[in-house]
N, C-alpha and C positions, 0 to 999 in steps of 0.2 A: 503494499499499499503506500509506504513512504517512498520507495524508490520510483514508483510509478508517477506519484504526484510531484516528486523532485523533478523527474525528467519533464513532466508535463509545464512545469514553470519555465523551461527553456525551449521546449518544442512545441508547446500549445497544440497537443493533439487531442485534448479533451476540452472542447469549446464550451465556455460558461458565458451566460449574460453578464455584461458590466454592472458593477454594483451602483448605486445612486445615493445621493445625499452624502451624509458625513462618511459612510462607509467608502464612498469613492474618493473622498478628499484624503481619508487615512491611508487607502492603498495607494493613491497617487503619491503620496509623501513617502511611502516605503520603497515605491518604485524608482523614484527621484533621488533618494538617498543610496540607493544600490542595496539597502537592507535585504531585500528578497532574494537578492542573487546570493547571498550568505546563507539565507535560510534554504534554498533549494539545493544548494552544494551540500549542506550539513544532512538535508534529508536523504540525499543520494548516497552519500558516504555511509551514513548509518543505516539505511535500508540494506545497502549491499553487504555490510558487516553482519546485520542480522540473517540475511539469506545465506552467507557463507557460514554462519554459525561460528563466526571469530570475534573476539573482544566484544561479547554481547553486552557485558556491563558498560563499557564505554559507549555503545551505541544506544543503550537505553538512557545513559545520561544525556546524551546529544538530544535524543528525542523527547525527553521528558519536558523540555522547555518549549520545543515545537508543538507538542501535542495540547499543552496547557495554554499556549498563545492561540492556537487555531480553534480550540474549544471555546476560548472567551471572545474571539472575535468574529464567530459566526453569527448570521442572522437569527433571531429568535425564532423563526418559523421552522417546523419540524423537519422540512426537507433540506435546510441548511445546517441544522444540528446534528442531523443522522450521521454524517460521515466523521464529524468529530467525536461523537459518542463511540462510534466503532473503534476509531483510532486509540482514544484513551482506555477502552476496554481491553483491546488487544495489548497496548502496552502494559497495563496493569497485570494482565495475565504472565506475560514474560518477565516482569518485574517480580512477581511473587516466586516465580520458580528460580530466579537469581538472586533473591535477597540476601542470601548469605554473603555474597560478594560485597554488599553495601553495610554490613553489620559493622566492620571496623569503623565506619564513619560516625557511628553512634556511641562509640565507647569513649567514656571520659578519660582524658589524660591524667594518670596518676603521677605522682611526685611533687617535689617542691619547685617553686619558681626560681 
């Protein structure tokens, strides 16, 4: 999913209607600042890592930000929210499988300063 949508950012093989109103202004600012290029590249890299089953915790870390951003910036209609819900659900399933790799991040540092 992430690989396909990352590639779509460059190749535009899945056409979608342009946003309107504030969403169009926001997307325009992201486009002009080249922020979307970085997002699409990270989606391609992380999606490829997941498909290759290599560096999965790193891919989850990269996609965690992308998933949360896409789910919060989607239109409130059910049609626009569905892909974001699917992405966050799939990310969560893989994260739960790989949670042991993230446990050291939650360990308190012991010792004196």
